[in-house]
N, C-alpha and C positions, 0 to 999 in steps of 0.2 A: 187707222192704219190706211195705208196708203192703196188706192184704187187697183194699182196693177199687183199688188200682193194680194189682194182678195180675189181678184180674177185667176192668178196662178194657183191659188189654193183650191179655187172652185173647179179648175181644170183638173187638177190632180185628184181630187174625190170624184170627179165624174169619170176620170179615165180607170180608176180603182173600182168603179161600179158601185159607190157608196152613196152617191146623190145623182140625180138627174135634173136638168133644167126643165122647167115646166113654163108654158106660154102664160103670159099675162096681158092685161087689157093695156097697160103702159109699157111700150117697146123700149123705154129707157130704165126701165126697172127688169133686173134678172132675177127670176123666182128658181130657188133650188128646193128639191124635196127629197128627204131619205128614200132610197130603195129598201127593198126587202133585206138585203146584205147590210145596208147601212143601218138599218133599225136593229138587226140581230147584234153588230158591231157595238151600237149605243147601250144596248141593253146588258152585254157582256161588261163592257168598261163600267157601267153603272154599278154593276154587282161587285165588281173589283174595287171600286170606290168605298161603296159601303163597307165592304169588309175592312179595308184600310182605316177608314174614319173609326169603325168599332174598335180595331185593336188599338189605336192610339189614345182612345178614351181610358186605356188602363195606365197611360201615363200622366205624371202631373206636369204643370206648367214648365217646370225647369227642366224635367226630361225631354218634353217635345221641344224646347228651344234648343236642348243640346243636339237633338236628333236632326233638327233642321239644319242647324249650322254644320254637323257633320255630312248631310247629304249635299248641301250647298258646295262644300269643299270637294266632294267626290266628282260632281259635276263640273267643278272650274279646272280641276287637274287632270290632265291626260293619264290614262292606264299606262302602268309600267310594265312591260312584259317580261 
């Protein structure tokens, strides 16, 4: 990943209050730490991912492949109003 992209992403997460910059001993390295709000969001997302993964276990390989293809198609094509 490009350094500028990472910097921009870190700035956005900082502005949203999800991470904070932490001073390190090497000024060339920028350290980030999750804030309380960031940890809460991480936990919420982890729970949702676990539920989603558990739901997918009910599908066989062919059904999961079909679902994956359909979701990719939805993401590629713009919504029609």
